[in-house]
C-alpha positions as CSV (number, residue, x, y, z in Angstrom):
1,M,22.1,-13.9,21.2
2,A,19.3,-11.5,22.3
3,Q,17.0,-12.7,25.0
4,F,13.3,-12.4,24.6
5,V,9.9,-13.9,25.5
6,I,7.2,-14.3,22.9
7,Q,3.7,-13.9,24.4
8,S,0.1,-13.3,23.3
9,L,-1.1,-9.7,23.5
10,T,-4.4,-8.6,24.8
11,E,-6.4,-5.3,24.6
12,K,-4.7,-4.1,27.7
13,D,-1.4,-4.2,25.7
14,I,-2.7,-1.7,23.1
15,P,-0.9,1.3,24.6
16,A,2.4,-0.6,24.7
17,I,1.8,-1.9,21.1
18,L,1.1,1.7,20.0
19,K,4.4,2.8,21.5
20,V,6.2,0.2,19.5
21,Y,4.5,1.4,16.4
22,Q,5.4,5.0,17.2
23,D,9.0,3.9,17.7
24,C,8.9,2.4,14.2
25,E,7.6,5.4,12.4
26,D,10.9,5.5,10.4
27,F,9.6,2.2,8.9
28,L,6.0,3.4,8.6
29,A,7.2,6.5,6.8
30,L,8.1,4.2,3.8
31,G,4.4,3.3,3.4
32,P,1.1,4.9,2.9
33,Q,0.4,5.6,6.6
34,P,3.5,7.3,8.1
35,V,2.0,8.0,11.6
36,A,1.1,5.2,14.0
37,S,-2.4,5.1,15.4
38,V,-4.6,2.8,17.5
39,E,-6.6,2.1,14.3
40,M,-3.4,0.8,12.6
41,V,-2.7,-1.5,15.5
42,M,-6.2,-2.8,15.6
43,Y,-6.2,-3.3,11.8
44,D,-3.0,-5.4,12.0
45,I,-4.4,-7.5,14.9
46,K,-7.6,-8.1,13.0
47,E,-5.8,-8.9,9.8
48,A,-3.7,-11.6,11.5
49,Q,-6.9,-13.1,12.9
50,T,-8.7,-12.9,9.6
51,L,-5.9,-14.7,7.8
52,G,-5.7,-17.4,10.5
53,G,-2.5,-16.0,12.0
54,V,-1.4,-14.7,15.4
55,F,-0.3,-11.3,16.6
56,M,2.3,-11.7,19.4
57,G,4.5,-9.5,21.5
58,I,8.3,-9.7,21.8
59,F,9.1,-8.9,25.4
60,S,12.3,-8.4,27.3
61,P,12.7,-11.2,29.9
62,I,13.2,-10.9,33.6
63,E,14.1,-13.9,35.6
64,S,11.7,-15.1,38.3
65,V,12.8,-15.5,41.9
66,S,13.7,-19.2,41.2
67,G,16.1,-18.0,38.5
68,K,14.7,-20.5,36.0
69,K,11.4,-19.4,34.6
70,M,11.4,-16.4,32.3
71,K,8.6,-13.8,32.7
72,A,7.9,-11.0,30.2
73,Q,8.6,-7.4,31.1
74,Q,8.9,-4.6,28.4
75,L,7.4,-4.9,25.0
76,M,10.3,-4.6,22.5
77,G,8.4,-5.4,19.3
78,V,5.6,-7.4,17.6
79,L,5.5,-10.5,15.5
80,S,2.6,-11.6,13.4
81,Y,2.5,-14.8,11.4
82,I,0.5,-17.6,9.9
83,A,1.9,-20.8,11.3
84,S,0.9,-23.1,8.4
85,G,-1.4,-23.5,5.5
86,F,-0.6,-20.1,3.9
87,E,-2.3,-20.0,0.5
88,G,-3.8,-23.4,1.3
89,K,-0.4,-25.1,1.4
90,P,0.2,-27.1,4.7
91,D,4.0,-26.8,4.3
92,Q,4.0,-23.0,4.0
93,A,4.0,-20.4,6.8
94,F,4.0,-16.6,6.3
95,I,5.5,-13.8,8.4
96,L,3.0,-11.0,8.2
97,L,4.9,-8.5,10.4
98,L,8.1,-8.2,12.4
99,M,8.5,-4.8,14.0
100,V,11.2,-4.0,16.5
101,A,11.2,-0.8,18.4
102,A,14.1,1.5,17.4
103,Q,16.0,1.3,20.7
104,F,16.2,-2.5,20.4
105,R,17.4,-2.7,16.9
106,N,20.9,-3.7,15.7
107,Q,21.4,-5.9,18.8
108,G,20.5,-9.2,17.2
109,L,16.9,-9.3,18.4
110,G,15.2,-9.4,15.0
111,G,17.4,-12.3,13.8
112,A,16.9,-14.2,17.1
113,V,13.1,-13.8,16.8
114,V,13.1,-15.0,13.2
115,A,15.3,-18.0,14.2
116,W,13.0,-18.8,17.1
117,L,9.9,-18.7,14.9
118,E,11.5,-20.9,12.2
119,D,12.5,-23.4,14.9
120,Q,9.0,-23.4,16.3
121,L,7.4,-23.8,12.9
122,H,9.7,-26.6,11.8
123,Q,9.3,-28.6,15.0
124,E,5.6,-28.2,15.6
125,S,4.2,-28.6,12.1
126,T,4.8,-29.8,8.6
127,V,6.1,-26.4,7.6
128,T,9.1,-26.6,5.3
129,R,8.9,-23.1,3.8
130,V,8.4,-19.6,5.3
131,Q,7.5,-16.7,3.2
132,S,7.3,-13.0,3.8
133,G,7.5,-9.7,2.0
134,V,9.6,-6.6,2.2
135,Q,9.0,-3.2,0.8
136,V,11.2,-2.4,-2.2
137,N,12.0,1.1,-0.7
138,N,13.5,-0.4,2.5
139,P,17.0,-1.5,1.7
140,K,17.9,-2.1,5.4
141,A,15.0,-4.6,5.7
142,I,16.0,-6.3,2.4
143,R,19.5,-6.8,3.8
144,F,18.1,-8.0,7.1
145,W,16.0,-10.7,5.5
146,Q,18.7,-11.8,3.2
147,R,21.1,-12.2,6.2
148,Q,18.4,-14.5,7.7
149,G,18.6,-16.7,4.6
150,Y,15.5,-15.4,2.8
151,Q,15.6,-15.1,-1.0
152,I,13.6,-12.9,-3.3
153,I,11.4,-15.3,-5.2
154,G,9.7,-13.0,-7.7
155,P,9.1,-9.5,-9.0
156,A,7.9,-6.7,-6.8
157,Q,4.1,-6.6,-6.3
158,L,1.9,-3.5,-5.9
159,F,-0.6,-3.9,-3.1
160,P,-4.0,-2.2,-2.6
161,D,-2.5,0.0,0.1
162,T,0.0,1.3,-2.5
163,T,3.0,-0.4,-1.0
164,T,5.3,-2.3,-3.3
165,A,6.9,-5.4,-1.9
166,L,9.3,-8.2,-2.9
167,P,8.2,-11.7,-2.1
168,L,10.6,-13.6,0.1
169,E,11.1,-17.3,1.0
170,K,13.3,-19.5,3.1
171,K,13.3,-23.3,2.9
172,L,13.6,-24.9,6.4
173,I,14.7,-28.3,5.3
C-alpha cells in the first residue's frame, strides 16, 4: 500500500498546490478550465471552507531520526472533503476533490487515500455514507471510484460550471 501523510495546507503551500494542479491538467482538460491557475487553487480552497469542509495535502512521508514518527516531504496530491453533515445529514460525508499528481498515479495512492479517509470518517463520527461525484467524460475516474466500492446513485447532473457529473455513494457500514 502506498505511504503518505495527510496534512493541512497553508498559503505558503500554494506554489506546490499549483504544481499538483498543473500536473493534473489532463483531468482539468475535461472541464471548463483546462489550465491550472492560482485563482483555481484559491477557489477550491475557499469552496471547501464555505461548504464546511477541509482542503488537505497528500504528502510523501520521510521517517524522522527516531524511525517512528512520519514527517511530510513532497506534495503528491490534494484531498478536499466535508467530514459530516453534508446536505444537513449527520451520517453523510462528501469528497469534494481528490487530485493526485500524474507521476504518483497508478501506484495505489488514490485508493489508499480514499481508504484512509473512509476509516477516519467512520471512526471519528457518525458517518455511514460517503458521497462524491465524477465527471461523465472521465472513464478512468469512473472505474477508479467503482473499484473503491462507490456506486452511481443517480443520473448525470449538469453543474453551473458546465461540467456534467455522476453522483456516487459508498455505504461504510
